[in-house]
N, C-alpha and C positions, 0 to 999 in steps of 0.2 A: 473429478473431470473437470476442466475449465470452462465455464461459459460465462456468456454477456449477460449480468442481470440487471442492468442498468437502469432498467423501466419497473425492477422490484424494489429499486431502494430505500423504498418508503412503508415497505413491508415489517411488521414487529420481529422477524428473523434476522433479517439483513440489519435493521437497524440496532440490533443487540449485538451484532458484530460490530458495525461502527462505533460503537457505544465505547469498546477498548482500544478504540485508537483516537479519540480526541478527549478533552478537559471532561470530564464526568457532571457532566450536566444536562441532563435533558434539552435544552436550547441550542446546546453544542452540536448535539446528536440529531435534534431536528433539521440544522442548519446543515450540518455534513449530507444528510440524507435528498435533502433541497438542491444540494449540489449538481447534483447528478441528473436531475431534470432541466437543466439550461441546456442541454447539449453539448456543450464542450467538455467536459469531466465524464468519464466512464467507467464503469464497476462492473469487474469481474469475479465471481466465485468460485470455489471448491467445492464440489461436493463428492460424497462417498456415501454409498448405499441409501442415498434419499437423505442425507443430514447434510446442510451445508457447515462447513469447516472452517472456511477462512473466505474473506476476502480481500481486494485489491483493488483499489481507486486511483487511476490516474487520469494525466493528459496527455498531449503530445503537441510540442510547440515546435516545427521544424525537424532538429536531429535530436531530441531531447525529451524523453519520459519522464515525467515529473509524478513520482508516488506520494499521492494524497492521502492515503489511508491504506492500511496494511494491518490485518489483524486477523488472527487465528482463533477459537475456542480455548478457554485457558485451560482445559483436560486433555489439549491436542497438543499443546505447546511443546516445544524439545523434540520434536518427532520429524521435522523435517517439511513440514508445509508451507511456512514463511518463504523458504528458500525453494521451494517448487512451485509456489504461486509465482513468483518475480520469474523464475526460468520459463514455465511455460507461458506468462503473459510472453514475454522475446520472443517466443516461437510464434505465438499468434498476431501479433500486431504487424502491421502493414501501413507503410514503408516502416523498416528495421532503424529503431533508434541508434545513433553513434553513441550516446552515453543517458543512464539511468540517474536518476537524482532524486534525494530524498532526504528532508527535514525530519530530524526527530530530539527525542530528548535521553537521558543519561542512561535511563532505563533497558533503553532499542539498541543503543549506540553498538554496544558489541554485537550486536545479530548481525547488523551490516557489515560491520569490521570482519567476521569470521564468514563471509561469504564473498568478499574479496573488493568491498567498498572503499575507497580513501576516504577519511572521515576528518572534518575541518569544523575547530570551534565558532560558534557565531557569539560566543560568548552569553551573558545574561540578558536574554531576550524579555523575559519576565522577572521579578523580583524573585531571588534566588530560584532559578530555574534556568541550568546551561541548556542550549540548543545547540545542535550539531548539524550538520552539511554533509551529507553522504554523497559521492558521487563513485558510478561505477563504468568503465569506457567499456563498451560491448566488443568484442575483438570479433573478427570478420567468420572465424568458424564457428561461433553461435549463431551468425545469421543462417 
């Protein structure tokens, strides 16, 4: 079940999930969690049998939904939860965005490509780390 957990972003369980989508540094995790306290970004979680399995953090600017964080517990990866988080989010948000944008690294780029995102290299934004911009055009039938 997808639910808005923006107000719980600083809870340990949520911060643990956020830690999988940011540079593995406690300060980066704290900054990510704090970004949901400003009111601009929103955080949704997917819960099953009382366990928080994944989170998706985002903001919407005009007709673009930008994914800021997407994480699934390691033991539940490869089971469709990440894809499900994105699809359920598209059903929840109003107004419907025309496109979904995410920036990611080489480790996650094939995930986005496999669910229909167009992938563009941004080059090395950090020394030795290539980043990618992933864009998904939302079709009317998905609204």
